[in-house]
C-alpha positions as CSV (number, residue, x, y, z in Angstrom):
1,X,61.8,5.6,117.9
2,X,62.2,4.1,121.2
3,X,60.5,1.0,122.7
4,X,60.4,0.8,126.5
5,X,59.9,-2.7,127.8
6,X,59.0,-2.6,131.5
7,X,58.2,-5.4,133.8
8,X,55.4,-4.4,136.0
9,X,56.2,-3.5,139.6
10,X,56.3,-5.9,142.4
11,X,53.0,-7.5,143.0
12,X,51.3,-9.1,146.0
13,X,51.2,-12.9,146.1
14,X,48.2,-14.7,144.7
15,X,47.3,-15.9,148.3
16,X,47.0,-12.3,149.5
17,X,44.9,-11.1,146.5
18,X,44.2,-13.2,143.5
19,X,44.1,-10.2,141.3
20,X,47.7,-9.5,142.3
21,X,47.7,-5.7,142.5
22,X,51.1,-3.8,143.0
23,X,52.6,-4.1,146.4
24,X,53.5,-0.9,148.3
25,X,57.1,-1.3,147.2
26,X,56.1,-2.1,143.6
27,X,54.1,1.2,143.6
28,X,57.0,3.0,145.1
29,X,59.5,1.6,142.6
30,X,57.4,2.5,139.6
31,X,56.8,6.0,141.1
32,X,60.4,6.6,141.4
33,X,61.0,5.3,137.8
34,X,58.3,7.6,136.4
35,X,59.8,10.6,138.3
36,X,63.4,9.8,137.0
37,X,62.2,9.2,133.4
38,X,60.0,12.3,133.6
39,X,62.9,14.4,134.9
40,X,65.0,13.3,131.9
41,X,62.2,14.6,129.6
42,X,61.2,11.2,128.4
43,X,57.8,11.4,126.7
44,X,55.9,8.6,124.8
45,X,52.9,8.7,122.5
46,X,51.5,5.5,123.9
47,X,51.5,3.2,126.9
48,X,50.2,-0.3,126.4
49,X,49.6,-2.9,129.1
50,X,48.3,-6.6,129.2
51,X,45.0,-5.7,131.0
52,X,46.2,-7.6,134.2
53,X,45.8,-5.3,137.3
54,X,49.5,-5.0,138.1
55,X,50.4,-4.0,134.5
56,X,47.4,-1.6,134.4
57,X,48.5,0.0,137.7
58,X,52.1,0.3,136.4
59,X,50.8,2.1,133.3
60,X,48.6,4.4,135.4
61,X,51.6,5.5,137.5
62,X,53.7,6.3,134.4
63,X,51.0,8.0,132.4
64,X,50.8,11.5,134.0
65,X,54.5,12.1,133.7
66,X,55.4,10.3,130.4
67,X,52.3,10.3,128.3
68,X,50.7,13.6,128.7
69,X,47.8,13.5,126.3
70,X,49.0,10.2,125.0
71,X,47.1,7.0,124.6
72,X,47.0,4.3,127.4
73,X,45.5,1.0,126.5
74,X,45.2,-2.6,127.3
75,X,46.3,-4.7,124.4
76,X,46.0,-8.4,123.8
77,X,49.0,-10.4,123.1
78,X,51.1,-8.9,126.0
79,X,50.4,-11.7,128.5
80,X,53.4,-13.4,130.2
81,X,53.5,-16.4,127.7
82,X,52.4,-14.7,124.7
83,X,54.9,-14.5,121.7
84,X,56.4,-11.1,121.4
85,X,57.1,-11.4,117.7
86,X,53.5,-10.5,116.9
87,X,53.8,-7.4,118.9
88,X,57.2,-6.5,117.6
89,X,55.9,-6.9,114.0
90,X,53.2,-4.2,114.7
91,X,55.5,-1.6,116.4
92,X,55.3,1.6,114.3
93,X,57.4,4.8,114.6
94,X,56.0,6.3,117.8
95,X,57.8,5.9,121.2
96,X,55.9,3.4,123.3
97,X,56.0,1.9,126.8
98,X,54.9,-1.7,127.3
99,X,54.0,-2.4,130.9
100,X,54.3,-6.1,130.8
101,X,55.3,-9.3,132.3
102,X,58.1,-11.9,132.4
103,X,58.9,-13.8,130.3
104,X,57.3,-11.6,127.6
105,X,59.5,-8.5,128.1
106,X,62.8,-10.6,128.3
107,X,61.7,-12.5,125.1
108,X,60.8,-9.3,123.3
109,X,64.3,-7.9,124.1
110,X,66.0,-10.9,122.6
111,X,63.8,-11.1,119.5
112,X,64.3,-7.5,118.7
113,X,68.0,-7.9,118.9
114,X,67.8,-10.9,116.5
115,X,68.4,-13.5,119.3
116,X,66.4,-16.7,120.2
117,X,63.6,-15.7,122.5
118,X,64.9,-18.0,125.2
119,X,68.4,-16.2,125.1
120,X,67.9,-13.8,128.1
121,X,70.2,-11.0,127.5
122,X,69.0,-8.7,130.4
123,X,68.2,-9.5,134.0
124,X,64.8,-8.3,134.5
125,X,63.1,-8.1,138.0
126,X,59.8,-6.4,138.9
127,X,60.2,-2.7,138.0
128,X,63.0,-3.2,135.5
129,X,63.1,-1.3,132.2
130,X,64.8,-2.0,129.1
131,X,65.0,0.8,126.4
132,X,65.5,-0.2,122.9
133,X,66.0,2.2,119.9
134,X,65.5,1.7,116.2
135,X,66.8,4.1,113.4
136,X,66.9,2.2,110.2
137,X,65.5,-1.3,111.1
138,X,68.0,-2.7,113.6
139,X,67.2,-2.4,117.3
140,X,69.9,-1.8,119.9
141,X,69.7,-1.5,123.7
142,X,70.3,2.0,124.8
143,X,69.5,1.6,128.6
144,X,68.6,-0.9,131.2
145,X,67.4,0.3,134.6
146,X,66.5,-1.8,137.6
147,X,64.6,-0.4,140.6
148,X,67.7,-0.1,142.8
149,X,69.3,2.2,140.2
150,X,66.7,5.0,140.6
C-alpha cells in the first residue's frame, strides 16, 4: 500500500483572504502534479484533507484524475499541529492521499520511518509530495516530488 503525503498548494496570505484559498500558482502546481501522477497511472481509493480550504481545494484538484469513484473526505486530526501518530495508527491497506499541512506532513514522514517527529527528513514546500510504501509493516520512501520537478 502507498501513502501519499502532500503539502497543500501555495495559498494566499491571511491578510488577502483569511480563509487562505490556493493562490493561482498553488492551483497550477497541484494541477501539474495531478496530471503527472495521473499520467503515471497513480490511482488511490481515498483522498483525505484537513477541512481547511487550501487542503480541500488541493484534494478537489487531485480527485478527478487519481480517485475516480474513490472517497474524498475531510478528516479530523490532520491540522498543522496535530500529532500524525494517531493518523498513522489508523492507516489500513488502501492507497491514500493526505492533502495536509506543515508540520503535520513532515512529522508523519519521520514517524512512519521510525524517527523522531522533529527530525525533518524531507524538505517540504507547498505542493510537495512524499510517497511512502509499506509491504510487511515497515514504511520506506519511494518518491519525493516538489512543484519544480513536474
